[in-house]
N, CA, C and O atoms as a printed pandas DataFrame, in Angstrom:
     atom_number atom_name residue_name chain_id  residue_number  x_coord  y_coord  z_coord
0              1         N          MET        A               1    4.384    4.707  -96.068
1              2        CA          MET        A               1    3.791    4.071  -95.314
2              3         C          MET        A               1    1.896    4.298  -94.676
3              4         O          MET        A               1    1.538    5.271  -94.012
4              5         N          GLU        A               2    1.114    3.324  -95.037
5              6        CA          GLU        A               2   -0.022    3.338  -93.998
6              7         C          GLU        A               2    0.442    3.758  -92.506
7              8         O          GLU        A               2    1.232    3.000  -91.944
8              9         N          THR        A               3    0.075    4.726  -91.943
9             10        CA          THR        A               3   -0.486    4.236  -90.632
10            11         C          THR        A               3   -1.069    3.026  -90.037
11            12         O          THR        A               3   -1.192    2.356  -91.063
12            13         N          LYS        A               4   -1.532    2.253  -89.052
13            14        CA          LYS        A               4   -2.670    1.265  -89.271
14            15         C          LYS        A               4   -2.738    2.166  -87.886
15            16         O          LYS        A               4   -2.137    3.125  -87.402
16            17         N          MET        A               5   -4.343    0.867  -87.373
17            18        CA          MET        A               5   -4.851    1.811  -86.090
18            19         C          MET        A               5   -5.212    0.386  -85.554
19            20         O          MET        A               5   -5.371   -0.615  -86.253
20            21         N          ASN        A               6   -5.310    0.465  -84.224
21            22        CA          ASN        A               6   -6.112   -1.027  -83.081
22            23         C          ASN        A               6   -7.558   -0.660  -83.074
23            24         O          ASN        A               6   -7.888    0.506  -82.862
24            25         N          ILE        A               7   -8.338   -1.495  -83.272
25            26        CA          ILE        A               7   -9.327   -1.972  -82.702
26            27         C          ILE        A               7  -10.100   -2.848  -82.082
27            28         O          ILE        A               7  -10.402   -3.905  -82.635
28            29         N          MET        A               8  -10.677   -2.423  -80.414
29            30        CA          MET        A               8  -10.352   -3.686  -79.765
30            31         C          MET        A               8  -11.319   -4.320  -80.412
31            32         O          MET        A               8  -11.727   -3.850  -81.474
32            33         N          VAL        A               9  -11.836   -5.453  -79.907
33            34        CA          VAL        A               9  -13.501   -5.841  -80.493
34            35         C          VAL        A               9  -13.986   -6.905  -79.250
35            36         O          VAL        A               9  -12.992   -7.424  -78.742
36            37         N          PHE        A              10  -15.109   -7.302  -78.711
37            38        CA          PHE        A              10  -15.448   -8.232  -77.460
38            39         C          PHE        A              10  -16.059   -8.873  -77.804
39            40         O          PHE        A              10  -16.411   -8.734  -78.975
40            41         N          GLY        A              11  -16.492   -9.793  -77.158
41            42        CA          GLY        A              11  -17.525  -10.827  -77.180
42            43         C          GLY        A              11  -17.587  -12.185  -78.541
43            44         O          GLY        A              11  -16.867  -13.086  -78.970
44            45         N          GLN        A              12  -18.691  -11.695  -78.751
45            46        CA          GLN        A              12  -19.094  -12.602  -79.945
46            47         C          GLN        A              12  -18.536  -12.637  -81.599
47            48         O          GLN        A              12  -18.415  -13.448  -82.517
48            49         N          LEU        A              13  -18.232  -10.854  -81.244
49            50        CA          LEU        A              13  -17.171  -10.247  -82.426
50            51         C          LEU        A              13  -16.199  -11.168  -82.634
51            52         O          LEU        A              13  -15.843  -11.709  -83.681
52            53         N          GLU        A              14  -15.728  -11.311  -81.290
53            54        CA          GLU        A              14  -14.265  -11.354  -81.235
54            55         C          GLU        A              14  -13.775  -12.653  -82.297
55            56         O          GLU        A              14  -12.986  -12.538  -83.236
56            57         N          ASP        A              15  -14.366  -13.700  -81.929
57            58        CA          ASP        A              15  -15.264  -15.005  -82.849
58            59         C          ASP        A              15  -15.023  -14.664  -84.172
59            60         O          ASP        A              15  -14.214  -15.305  -84.843
60            61         N          ILE        A              16  -15.618  -13.757  -84.598
61            62        CA          ILE        A              16  -15.593  -13.614  -86.039
62            63         C          ILE        A              16  -14.204  -13.065  -86.555
63            64         O          ILE        A              16  -13.532  -13.283  -87.563
64            65         N          THR        A              17  -14.057  -12.265  -85.448
65            66        CA          THR        A              17  -12.697  -11.426  -86.386
66            67         C          THR        A              17  -11.164  -12.725  -85.172
67            68         O          THR        A              17  -10.144  -12.311  -84.622
68            69         N          GLY        A              18  -11.386  -13.326  -85.189
69            70        CA          GLY        A              18  -10.458  -13.740  -84.132
70            71         C          GLY        A              18   -9.365  -14.181  -83.858
71            72         O          GLY        A              18   -8.641  -15.175  -83.798
72            73         N          SER        A              19   -9.567  -12.130  -83.567
73            74        CA          SER        A              19   -8.646  -11.589  -82.471
74            75         C          SER        A              19   -9.366  -10.315  -81.309
75            76         O          SER        A              19  -10.119   -9.381  -81.582
76            77         N          PRO        A              20   -8.971  -10.600  -80.399
77            78        CA          PRO        A              20   -9.586   -9.280  -79.559
78            79         C          PRO        A              20   -8.869   -7.414  -79.546
79            80         O          PRO        A              20   -8.951   -6.253  -79.143
80            81         N          VAL        A              21   -8.296   -8.275  -80.231
81            82        CA          VAL        A              21   -7.457   -6.592  -81.342
82            83         C          VAL        A              21   -7.984   -6.883  -82.988
83            84         O          VAL        A              21   -7.977   -8.104  -83.141
84            85         N          VAL        A              22   -8.386   -6.263  -84.126
85            86        CA          VAL        A              22   -7.913   -5.561  -85.446
86            87         C          VAL        A              22   -7.245   -4.699  -85.202
87            88         O          VAL        A              22   -7.178   -3.748  -84.424
88            89         N          SER        A              23   -6.547   -5.300  -86.256
89            90        CA          SER        A              23   -5.785   -3.452  -87.686
90            91         C          SER        A              23   -5.748   -2.965  -88.458
91            92         O          SER        A              23   -5.434   -3.674  -89.414
92            93         N          ILE        A              24   -5.895   -2.046  -88.677
93            94        CA          ILE        A              24   -6.549   -1.689  -90.311
94            95         C          ILE        A              24   -5.811   -0.312  -90.155
95            96         O          ILE        A              24   -5.230    0.295  -89.255
96            97         N          ASN        A              25   -6.202   -0.073  -91.817
97            98        CA          ASN        A              25   -5.424    1.782  -91.998
98            99         C          ASN        A              25   -5.831    2.315  -91.187
99           100         O          ASN        A              25   -6.806    1.862  -90.587
100          101         N          ARG        A              26   -5.222    3.556  -90.820
101          102        CA          ARG        A              26   -6.086    4.237  -89.963
102          103         C          ARG        A              26   -7.132    5.531  -91.156
103          104         O          ARG        A              26   -7.151    5.823  -92.352
104          105         N          VAL        A              27   -7.543    5.766  -90.433
105          106        CA          VAL        A              27   -9.156    6.558  -91.096
106          107         C          VAL        A              27   -9.449    7.372  -90.141
107          108         O          VAL        A              27   -9.203    7.008  -88.991
108          109         N          THR        A              28  -10.028    8.631  -90.371
109          110        CA          THR        A              28  -10.383    9.367  -89.694
110          111         C          THR        A              28  -11.236    9.512  -89.425
111          112         O          THR        A              28  -11.149   10.446  -88.628
112          113         N          ASP        A              29  -13.060    8.986  -89.574
113          114        CA          ASP        A              29  -14.493    8.621  -89.029
114          115         C          ASP        A              29  -14.841    7.008  -89.319
115          116         O          ASP        A              29  -14.902    6.054  -90.094
116          117         N          THR        A              30  -14.946    7.361  -88.497
117          118        CA          THR        A              30  -16.424    5.895  -88.221
118          119         C          THR        A              30  -16.762    5.233  -89.017
119          120         O          THR        A              30  -17.000    4.054  -88.756
120          121         N          GLU        A              31  -16.963    5.896  -90.691
121          122        CA          GLU        A              31  -17.697    5.495  -91.546
122          123         C          GLU        A              31  -17.121    4.726  -92.296
123          124         O          GLU        A              31  -17.578    3.875  -93.059
124          125         N          LEU        A              32  -15.539    5.192  -91.960
125          126        CA          LEU        A              32  -14.694    4.246  -93.393
126          127         C          LEU        A              32  -14.143    3.721  -91.766
127          128         O          LEU        A              32  -14.758    4.787  -91.765
128          129         N          MET        A              33  -13.964    3.538  -91.286
129          130        CA          MET        A              33  -13.339    2.429  -89.893
130          131         C          MET        A              33  -14.185    1.250  -90.675
131          132         O          MET        A              33  -13.619    0.405  -91.368
132          133         N          LEU        A              34  -15.939    1.309  -90.434
133          134        CA          LEU        A              34  -16.956    0.167  -90.542
134          135         C          LEU        A              34  -16.937   -0.305  -91.857
135          136         O          LEU        A              34  -17.308   -1.443  -92.143
136          137         N          LYS        A              35  -16.488    0.579  -92.749
137          138        CA          LYS        A              35  -16.234    0.204  -94.423
138          139         C          LYS        A              35  -14.889   -0.446  -94.682
139          140         O          LYS        A              35  -14.428   -0.907  -95.726
140          141         N          SER        A              36  -14.395   -0.365  -93.497
141          142        CA          SER        A              36  -13.170   -1.128  -93.927
142          143         C          SER        A              36  -12.909   -2.126  -93.087
143          144         O          SER        A              36  -12.023   -2.900  -93.451
144          145         N          LEU        A              37  -13.586   -2.391  -91.753
145          146        CA          LEU        A              37  -13.352   -3.532  -91.464
146          147         C          LEU        A              37  -14.428   -4.651  -92.075
147          148         O          LEU        A              37  -14.210   -5.861  -92.136
148          149         N          TYR        A              38  -15.926   -3.808  -92.619
149          150        CA          TYR        A              38  -16.669   -4.939  -93.343
150          151         C          TYR        A              38  -15.610   -5.264  -94.231
151          152         O          TYR        A              38  -15.412   -6.458  -94.454
152          153         N          ASP        A              39  -14.798   -4.294  -94.850
153          154        CA          ASP        A              39  -13.854   -5.582  -96.611
154          155         C          ASP        A              39  -13.287   -6.220  -95.669
155          156         O          ASP        A              39  -12.693   -7.070  -96.332
156          157         N          GLN        A              40  -13.103   -6.374  -94.893
157          158        CA          GLN        A              40  -11.704   -7.078  -93.826
158          159         C          GLN        A              40  -12.524   -8.441  -93.176
159          160         O          GLN        A              40  -12.005   -9.530  -92.930
160          161         N          TYR        A              41  -13.798   -8.100  -92.995
161          162        CA          TYR        A              41  -14.550   -9.563  -92.124
162          163         C          TYR        A              41  -16.186   -9.573  -92.095
163          164         O          TYR        A              41  -16.978   -9.507  -91.154
164          165         N          PRO        A              42  -16.367   -9.683  -93.507
165          166        CA          PRO        A              42  -17.998   -9.471  -94.265
166          167         C          PRO        A              42  -18.835   -9.180  -93.542
167          168         O          PRO        A              42  -19.550   -8.179  -93.497
168          169         N          VAL        A              43  -18.762  -10.355  -92.729
169          170        CA          VAL        A              43  -19.780  -11.024  -91.536
170          171         C          VAL        A              43  -19.707  -10.568  -91.585
171          172         O          VAL        A              43  -19.689  -10.317  -92.791
172          173         N          LEU        A              44  -19.431   -8.958  -90.501
173          174        CA          LEU        A              44  -19.791   -8.071  -89.428
174          175         C          LEU        A              44  -20.679   -7.501  -89.918
175          176         O          LEU        A              44  -21.297   -6.779  -89.136
176          177         N          GLU        A              45  -21.252   -7.533  -91.616
177          178        CA          GLU        A              45  -22.079   -6.302  -91.529
178          179         C          GLU        A              45  -23.365   -6.901  -91.024
179          180         O          GLU        A              45  -24.078   -6.105  -90.415
180          181         N          GLN        A              46  -23.777   -8.026  -91.134
181          182        CA          GLN        A              46  -25.234   -9.014  -90.859
182          183         C          GLN        A              46  -25.180   -8.309  -88.989
183          184         O          GLN        A              46  -26.155   -8.081  -88.273
184          185         N          LYS        A              47  -24.418   -8.211  -88.816
185          186        CA          LYS        A              47  -24.589   -8.453  -87.100
186          187         C          LYS        A              47  -24.254   -6.453  -86.481
187          188         O          LYS        A              47  -23.966   -5.275  -86.688
188          189         N          GLN        A              48  -24.535   -7.288  -85.851
189          190        CA          GLN        A              48  -25.737   -5.763  -84.495
190          191         C          GLN        A              48  -24.466   -5.604  -83.407
191          192         O          GLN        A              48  -24.013   -6.605  -82.853
192          193         N          PHE        A              49  -23.925   -4.252  -83.145
193          194        CA          PHE        A              49  -22.990   -4.107  -81.927
194          195         C          PHE        A              49  -23.183   -1.988  -81.765
195          196         O          PHE        A              49  -23.705   -0.910  -82.048
196          197         N          LEU        A              50  -22.385   -2.687  -81.183
197          198        CA          LEU        A              50  -22.626   -0.859  -80.983
198          199         C          LEU        A              50  -20.794   -0.227  -80.894
199          200         O          LEU        A              50  -19.751   -0.828  -80.639
200          201         N          VAL        A              51  -20.996    0.801  -81.138
201          202        CA          VAL        A              51  -19.416    1.132  -81.910
202          203         C          VAL        A              51  -19.334    2.095  -80.684
203          204         O          VAL        A              51  -20.353    2.622  -80.238
204          205         N          ALA        A              52  -17.077    2.494  -79.708
205          206        CA          ALA        A              52  -17.775    3.071  -78.723
206          207         C          ALA        A              52  -15.820    3.569  -79.010
207          208         O          ALA        A              52  -14.805    2.935  -79.297
208          209         N          VAL        A              53  -16.178    5.139  -78.701
209          210        CA          VAL        A              53  -14.908    5.982  -78.995
210          211         C          VAL        A              53  -14.534    6.681  -77.369
211          212         O          VAL        A              53  -15.328    7.362  -76.721
212          213         N          ASP        A              54  -12.518    6.146  -76.749
213          214        CA          ASP        A              54  -12.489    6.809  -76.409
214          215         C          ASP        A              54  -13.779    6.932  -74.845
215          216         O          ASP        A              54  -13.980    7.765  -73.961
216          217         N          ARG        A              55  -14.381    5.571  -75.231
217          218        CA          ARG        A              55  -15.401    5.222  -74.199
218          219         C          ARG        A              55  -16.554    5.135  -73.894
219          220         O          ARG        A              55  -17.127    4.451  -73.046
220          221         N          LYS        A              56  -17.035    6.143  -74.899
221          222        CA          LYS        A              56  -18.269    5.940  -74.865
222          223         C          LYS        A              56  -18.849    5.741  -76.332
223          224         O          LYS        A              56  -18.390    6.139  -77.403
224          225         N          ILE        A              57  -20.217    4.864  -76.006
225          226        CA          ILE        A              57  -21.095    4.707  -77.238
226          227         C          ILE        A              57  -21.984    5.748  -78.284
227          228         O          ILE        A              57  -22.831    6.580  -77.959
228          229         N          ILE        A              58  -21.467    5.385  -79.704
229          230        CA          ILE        A              58  -21.829    6.626  -80.084
230          231         C          ILE        A              58  -22.430    6.248  -81.563
231          232         O          ILE        A              58  -22.285    5.137  -82.073
232          233         N          ASN        A              59  -23.187    7.436  -82.225
233          234        CA          ASN        A              59  -24.295    7.227  -83.061
234          235         C          ASN        A              59  -23.742    7.891  -83.979
235          236         O          ASN        A              59  -22.942    8.807  -83.785
236          237         N          GLY        A              60  -24.300    7.296  -85.560
237          238        CA          GLY        A              60  -23.729    8.136  -86.369
238          239         C          GLY        A              60  -21.906    8.404  -86.997
239          240         O          GLY        A              60  -20.982    7.773  -86.483
240          241         N          LYS        A              61  -21.784    8.943  -87.605
241          242        CA          LYS        A              61  -20.592    9.160  -87.929
242          243         C          LYS        A              61  -19.572    9.964  -87.226
243          244         O          LYS        A              61  -19.829   11.168  -87.230
244          245         N          THR        A              62  -17.956    9.456  -86.333
245          246        CA          THR        A              62  -17.646   10.238  -85.358
246          247         C          THR        A              62  -16.208   10.459  -85.633
247          248         O          THR        A              62  -15.473    9.484  -85.788
248          249         N          GLU        A              63  -15.831   11.465  -85.692
249          250        CA          GLU        A              63  -14.166   11.616  -86.379
250          251         C          GLU        A              63  -13.352   11.166  -85.150
251          252         O          GLU        A              63  -13.495   11.562  -83.993
252          253         N          ILE        A              64  -12.207    9.992  -85.763
253          254        CA          ILE        A              64  -11.561    9.133  -85.316
254          255         C          ILE        A              64   -9.755   10.042  -85.263
255          256         O          ILE        A              64   -9.418   10.221  -86.433
256          257         N          GLY        A              65   -9.028   10.404  -84.608
257          258        CA          GLY        A              65   -7.767   11.067  -83.693
258          259         C          GLY        A              65   -6.971    9.548  -83.577
259          260         O          GLY        A              65   -7.158    8.353  -83.348
260          261         N          GLU        A              66   -5.731   10.767  -83.991
261          262        CA          GLU        A              66   -4.755    9.343  -83.850
262          263         C          GLU        A              66   -4.330    8.168  -81.694
263          264         O          GLU        A              66   -4.096    7.062  -81.207
264          265         N          GLN        A              67   -4.470    9.173  -81.471
265          266        CA          GLN        A              67   -5.103    8.065  -79.989
266          267         C          GLN        A              67   -5.993    8.110  -79.366
267          268         O          GLN        A              67   -5.971    8.087  -78.136
268          269         N          THR        A              68   -7.265    8.206  -80.253
269          270        CA          THR        A              68   -8.423    7.992  -80.450
270          271         C          THR        A              68   -8.525    6.445  -79.813
271          272         O          THR        A              68   -7.619    5.739  -80.256
272          273         N          GLN        A              69   -9.341    5.809  -78.955
273          274        CA          GLN        A              69   -9.309    4.289  -78.855
274          275         C          GLN        A              69  -10.946    4.395  -79.113
275          276         O          GLN        A              69  -11.869    5.181  -78.904
276          277         N          VAL        A              70  -10.636    2.728  -79.868
277          278        CA          VAL        A              70  -11.823    3.055  -80.678
278          279         C          VAL        A              70  -12.566    0.810  -80.008
279          280         O          VAL        A              70  -11.661    0.041  -79.683
280          281         N          ALA        A              71  -13.288    0.545  -79.981
281          282        CA          ALA        A              71  -14.377   -0.822  -79.359
282          283         C          ALA        A              71  -15.252   -1.408  -79.912
283          284         O          ALA        A              71  -16.240   -0.694  -79.747
284          285         N          LEU        A              72  -15.585   -2.414  -80.572
285          286        CA          LEU        A              72  -16.790   -3.240  -80.708
286          287         C          LEU        A              72  -17.525   -3.870  -79.725
287          288         O          LEU        A              72  -17.185   -5.025  -79.469
288          289         N          LEU        A              73  -18.407   -3.417  -79.138
289          290        CA          LEU        A              73  -19.296   -3.726  -78.434
290          291         C          LEU        A              73  -20.767   -4.802  -78.761
291          292         O          LEU        A              73  -21.873   -4.370  -79.085
292          293         N          PRO        A              74  -20.371   -6.382  -78.554
293          294        CA          PRO        A              74  -21.792   -6.743  -78.935
294          295         C          PRO        A              74  -23.097   -6.183  -78.581
295          296         O          PRO        A              74  -22.963   -4.997  -78.281
296          297         N          PRO        A              75  -24.582   -6.678  -78.486
297          298        CA          PRO        A              75  -25.650   -5.750  -78.458
298          299         C          PRO        A              75  -25.762   -6.358  -76.742
299          300         O          PRO        A              75  -25.765   -7.569  -76.518
300          301         N          PHE        A              76  -25.880   -4.969  -75.249
301          302        CA          PHE        A              76  -26.023   -5.959  -74.328
302          303         C          PHE        A              76  -27.273   -6.039  -73.652
303          304         O          PHE        A              76  -28.211   -5.244  -73.588
304          305         N          SER        A              77  -27.066   -7.300  -73.103
305          306        CA          SER        A              77  -28.932   -7.758  -72.552
306          307         C          SER        A              77  -27.890   -7.554  -70.691
307          308         O          SER        A              77  -26.771   -7.535  -70.178
308          309         N          GLY        A              78  -29.955   -7.412  -70.310
309          310        CA          GLY        A              78  -29.964   -7.002  -68.981
310          311         C          GLY        A              78  -30.953   -6.935  -68.199
311          312         O          GLY        A              78  -31.980   -6.966  -68.876
312          313         N          GLY        A              79  -31.148   -6.867  -67.225
313          314        CA          GLY        A              79  -32.608   -6.527  -66.325
314          315         C          GLY        A              79  -32.253   -5.439  -65.090
315          316         O          GLY        A              79  -33.142   -5.060  -64.328
């Protein structure tokens, strides 16, 4: 049986997923996570967002462990 991982979703991205938390089959890195999310929510692929792993914004492929917290954040604006 495959284990699931939860991803927190914020802002306008929550409107796309319909929930503040989405579950996908557990993956080992952020590239595989994004592929799985895009399969489940194709419109996400056209949106800009940041990925945070353990509360740090990441760029590029990052490993995901069993206890890793992952969140999708809409682009920030401010001044």
